[in-house]
C-alpha positions, 0 to 999 in steps of 0.5 A, spaced: 187 631 393 180 631 389 179 638 386 173 642 391 167 645 387 165 651 389 158 648 391 162 644 396 166 650 398 159 655 400 157 648 403 163 647 407 163 655 409 156 655 411 157 650 416 164 653 419 160 660 419 154 656 423 159 652 428 164 659 429 159 661 433 156 656 438 164 654 438 166 661 442 159 660 445 161 654 448 168 655 450 167 662 453 162 657 458 170 656 461 175 661 459 174 668 459 176 673 454 183 670 450 178 671 444 184 672 439 188 666 442 182 662 440 181 664 433 189 663 433 188 656 435 182 655 430 186 658 423 191 653 426 187 648 426 184 649 420 190 650 416 193 643 419 198 646 423 200 647 429 202 652 435 206 654 440 203 656 446 208 662 450 205 665 457 206 665 464 203 659 469 196 660 470 193 663 464 188 656 462 192 655 458 190 647 459 183 648 460 182 653 454 185 647 450 182 641 453 175 645 451 177 647 444 178 639 443 171 637 446 168 642 442 170 639 435 169 632 438 177 631 438 181 626 443 185 630 448 192 629 450 197 632 455 203 630 455 209 633 461 215 634 458 220 634 463 228 632 464 228 625 464 222 624 459 224 619 453 222 618 446 218 612 447 214 614 453 211 620 448 211 616 441 209 608 445 214 602 445 213 594 444 212 589 449 213 582 449 205 578 449 205 571 450 199 568 447 197 563 452 194 558 447 200 557 443 205 559 448 209 564 442 211 569 443 210 577 439 212 584 440 206 587 440 206 596 439 202 599 445 201 606 443 203 612 447 200 618 448 202 621 442 195 617 439 190 623 440 187 629 436 190 634 440 196 633 444 198 640 449 206 638 450 207 642 456 213 645 456 217 643 451 222 646 452 224 641 459 225 636 455 232 634 452 233 634 445 232 627 443 225 627 445 223 635 441 224 631 436 219 625 436 215 630 438 217 634 432 218 629 427 210 626 428 208 634 427 211 633 421 210 626 418 204 624 421 207 617 423 211 613 429 216 608 427 218 603 431 221 597 430 221 598 422 214 599 423 209 605 422 204 607 425 199 613 422 196 618 427 189 619 426 187 626 423 185 631 423 192 632 428 194 639 432 200 640 436 199 646 442 207 645 445 206 650 452 214 654 453 214 658 460 217 664 458 219 666 466 224 661 467 229 659 463 235 655 468 235 647 466 231 649 459 232 646 452 230 651 447 228 648 440 232 651 435 230 656 429 230 650 425 225 646 429 221 653 431 218 654 424 215 647 423 210 651 428 205 655 424 203 661 429 207 662 436 201 665 440 202 670 447 197 669 452 197 675 456 193 676 463 186 678 463 183 685 463 181 687 469 173 686 468 175 679 465 179 677 472 174 678 477 168 674 472 173 669 474 173 669 481 167 669 480 166 662 477 170 661 483 163 660 486 161 654 482 164 649 482 161 644 477 164 643 471 161 646 465 157 642 459 161 643 453 157 642 446 160 639 442 159 643 435 163 639 430 164 633 427 171 630 425 169 630 418 166 637 418 173 639 420 176 635 415 173 637 409 173 644 412 181 643 411 181 642 405 176 647 402 180 652 406 186 651 401 181 651 395 179 659 396 182 663 392 187 669 393 188 674 388 196 676 385 196 683 389 195 679 396 200 674 394 205 679 392 203 683 398 205 677 402 211 675 399 213 683 400 212 682 407 216 676 408 222 679 403 223 685 407 224 680 413 230 679 410 238 683 409 239 684 402 241 690 398 234 693 398 232 691 405 229 697 409 233 700 414 231 698 421 232 690 418 239 692 416 239 694 423 236 690 427 235 684 424 240 678 423 236 672 419 228 673 416 223 668 415 224 663 409 219 660 405 215 656 410 212 663 413 209 666 405 206 659 405 203 659 413 201 667 410 197 665 405 194 659 408 192 663 414 189 668 411 184 663 407 182 661 414 181 667 417 176 669 411 173 663 412 172 664 419 170 671 417 164 669 412 168 670 406 170 666 400 176 671 398 182 672 401 184 681 403 191 685 405 187 685 412 186 678 413 194 677 412 196 682 416 192 679 422 196 672 422 203 676 420 205 677 427 203 670 430 206 667 424 213 671 423 215 673 431 218 666 431 222 666 424 225 673 426 232 672 429 235 678 431 241 681 432 245 684 438 243 690 437 236 689 437 237 685 444 241 691 446 235 697 445 230 692 448 227 690 441 223 686 439 221 681 433 213 683 435 215 691 435 220 689 427 213 686 425 209 692 426 214 697 423 214 693 417 207 693 416 207 700 417 213 700 412 210 696 406 203 699 402 198 695 401 195 698 395 197 695 388 200 700 385 205 702 389 207 695 392 208 694 384 214 700 384 216 698 391 224 696 390 223 689 395 218 686 390 219 689 383 225 685 382 221 679 382 214 681 379 216 677 373 216 671 378 210 671 382 
């Protein structure tokens, strides 16, 4: 990546700030509430990450993602995952094409629905692992390989996969290694009573709301590059590292981790914590990252990376509850953090 000057950083962040308010106003024309979900989707997008959305049917997940894509001038594709869906159904396939002038036959690649900027992978856990892996390969490599040829997907490329938490019969849950590829797990909850009243009133107006295009693809790419250039202090790096290390079973582990955790978060969690904190600072109009930025993104980043043991399941403990307890346990002051047993042994490497 080419070096980005301070002037370019400031210009891009000002562009983001002016677009952020318009973006939320545009989306709220069709989506009531869900401010935290919208912020997490934007953070993931500006970090070049992907997100897994968990929520019961009827919470406007498709409408939210489609509205976001329209607001950002991005193409949108929805893929309904089913047990009979094959990898070629999403990536595309080669067909025989005959030239009527010469009579020669050639293989021509027909692109699948994966070739869009914003992908809604609806109920990804309903399709077999082979098809899941095809999608996850594109997420990681940003390309499709068919017949020995590579086809790049258009950037920015943003995958939002959904899972229904109610019905698990006949599904194929994503393995932990594949879950780790998603930057966020975003939980969409029921709307508040006053918000649901507004939703009910929206039924009176059957016309589709006009979604204003706020940012261009080039502006999104510029912000994605600049977000990675936002400076982070050593103190914030130490705090993020300590938070991730606290989820793992070590000789200095916290009692609650020893009691409830089977496996903790890996190094990708540390990277995503810093990246997401940078994007959150940018959305807040700041050119530096604070501890609060890390704390705000910790739950959606860590909730699918911590594997709880049988004791936690027996007591009804969820990973989100554990993360909240860890956020209370880990000190945020520099002196207290430096002396914390979890990180004091690795300070020389920070």
